[in-house]
C-alpha positions in Angstrom: -12.2 9.1 -14.7 -10.6 10.6 -11.4 -11.7 9.7 -8.1 -13.9 12.0 -6.2 -12.1 14.8 -4.3 -13.0 13.4 -0.9 -10.9 10.2 -1.7 -7.6 12.2 -3.0 -7.9 14.5 -0.1 -7.6 11.7 2.4 -4.0 10.7 1.0 -3.4 14.6 0.7 -4.1 14.8 4.2 -1.6 12.6 5.7 1.1 14.2 7.8 4.4 14.9 6.3 2.8 13.9 2.9 2.5 10.7 1.1 6.3 9.9 0.9 7.2 10.9 4.4 5.8 8.7 6.7 7.3 5.8 8.2 4.0 4.6 10.2 2.0 2.7 7.7 -1.0 3.3 9.8 -1.3 6.7 8.5 -2.5 5.1 5.4 -5.3 2.9 6.8 -8.0 5.7 6.5 -7.1 6.8 3.3 -7.1 3.3 1.9 -10.1 2.3 3.6 -11.8 5.4 2.0 -10.4 4.4 -1.3 -11.8 0.7 -0.8 -15.3 1.7 0.3 -15.5 4.3 -2.9 -14.3 1.3 -5.3 -16.5 -1.3 -3.4 -19.4 0.6 -2.0 -21.3 -0.9 0.8 -24.5 0.1 -1.0 -23.8 -2.7 -3.2 -23.3 -5.0 -0.2 -19.4 -5.0 0.0 -17.7 -4.7 3.1 -14.0 -3.7 4.1 -12.5 -5.8 6.7 -9.1 -5.1 8.2 -7.2 -8.2 9.3 -4.4 -7.9 11.5 -2.1 -10.7 11.4 0.7 -11.4 13.6 4.0 -12.6 11.8 5.1 -16.1 12.2 7.3 -17.1 15.8 10.3 -16.8 13.9 10.2 -13.7 12.1 11.0 -10.1 13.6 7.9 -8.0 14.8 6.0 -6.9 11.7 2.3 -7.3 12.0 0.5 -7.3 9.0 -2.5 -5.3 8.1 -4.6 -6.6 5.1 -7.9 -5.1 4.1 -9.9 -7.8 2.8 -12.9 -6.8 0.5 -15.9 -9.1 1.0 -19.3 -9.5 -0.8 -21.7 -11.4 1.9 -18.6 -12.7 3.6 -16.9 -13.9 0.6 -13.4 -12.4 0.0 -13.0 -10.8 -3.5 -10.0 -8.6 -3.3 -7.4 -7.6 -0.8 -5.0 -4.8 -0.3 -1.9 -5.0 2.1 -0.3 -1.7 3.5 3.3 -0.7 4.1 5.0 2.6 4.8 6.6 4.2 1.4 10.1 3.5 2.9 9.7 0.0 2.4 9.8 0.4 -1.5 13.3 1.6 -1.4 15.1 -1.4 0.1 15.2 -4.7 -1.7 14.8 -6.5 1.7 11.6 -4.8 2.5 10.2 -5.3 -1.0 11.1 -9.0 -0.8 9.3 -9.1 2.5 6.1 -7.4 1.2 6.1 -9.7 -1.6 6.5 -12.7 0.5 3.6 -11.8 2.3 1.3 -11.2 -0.5 2.0 -14.6 -1.6 1.1 -16.1 1.6 -2.0 -14.2 1.5 -2.8 -15.7 -1.8 -2.0 -19.0 -0.6 -4.2 -18.4 2.3 -7.0 -17.2 0.1 -6.8 -19.4 -2.9 -9.0 -22.3 -1.2 -11.9 -19.9 0.1 -12.3 -17.6 -3.0 -15.0 -18.8 -5.5 -13.8 -16.4 -8.3 -11.8 -17.5 -11.3 -9.0 -14.5 -10.4 -8.3 -13.3 -7.1 -6.9 -9.8 -7.3 -4.3 -8.3 -4.5 -2.7 -4.9 -4.1 0.5 -4.3 -2.1 0.6 -0.5 -1.1 3.8 0.8 -0.2 2.7 4.2 0.7 1.2 5.4 -2.6 3.2 2.9 -5.0 1.0 0.0 -5.8 2.0 -3.4 -6.7 -0.6 -5.4 -8.3 -1.1 -9.0 -8.3 -3.5 -11.4 -9.6 -3.9 -15.2 -9.1 -5.6 -17.4 -11.5 -7.2 -20.4 -9.8 -7.8 -22.4 -13.0 -3.9 -22.8 -13.6 -2.8 -21.8 -10.2 -0.6 -18.9 -11.9 0.6 -16.1 -9.8 1.0 -12.9 -12.1 4.0 -10.8 -10.8 3.3 -7.3 -9.7 3.3 -4.4 -12.0 4.3 -1.3 -10.0 2.2 2.0 -10.5 2.4 5.2 -8.7 -0.7 7.0 -7.5 -2.4 9.4 -8.4 -1.8 9.0 -12.1 -1.6 5.4 -13.6 -2.3 3.7 -10.2 -5.8 5.3 -10.2 -6.7 4.1 -13.6 -5.6 0.6 -12.9 -7.0 0.3 -9.1 -10.4 1.5 -10.7 -10.0 -1.3 -13.6 -9.3 -4.1 -11.3 -12.3 -2.9 -9.1 -14.5 -3.2 -12.2 -13.2 -6.5 -13.0 -13.7 -7.8 -9.4 -17.3 -6.5 -9.5 -18.1 -8.1 -12.9 -16.9 -11.4 -11.6 -18.8 -11.3 -8.6 -21.9 -10.2 -10.5 -21.7 -13.8 -11.8 -22.3 -15.5 -8.8 -25.6 -15.7 -6.6 -24.3 -15.1 -3.2 
């Protein structure tokens, strides 16, 4: 099922198109709109942007992560990078490392059997899953929006909401 026009239009409105920007902040609004659609506030979900400073020995690369919470319990997260980061191995590796760190940070505080996270390199999505029962991190599948990325993001959101429904938060 396609997303509503207002979600797609936020991506289409990005200056320079979805493959042009080198400033990842141009994607913050569109992804926030998408997450709000997939995890509606009327169902008591909250989207919380987190801005993390890099470790001292790293170059300056602030990490912006959108954490989806249900009554302050993290249930999903999305990290945003500019589209150009997909073209270079080094920047893909750095994004992967940041995702793994995010999973390790959340593993002890998430009360769900599976934690889903997405690294968005522009509109190319890398979907990860971490299973707490066996400490297994599923390596990402790379999908492009709007085609397969839309369908998989919707499936993941539905999986998360089904797991959340099993809790009494």
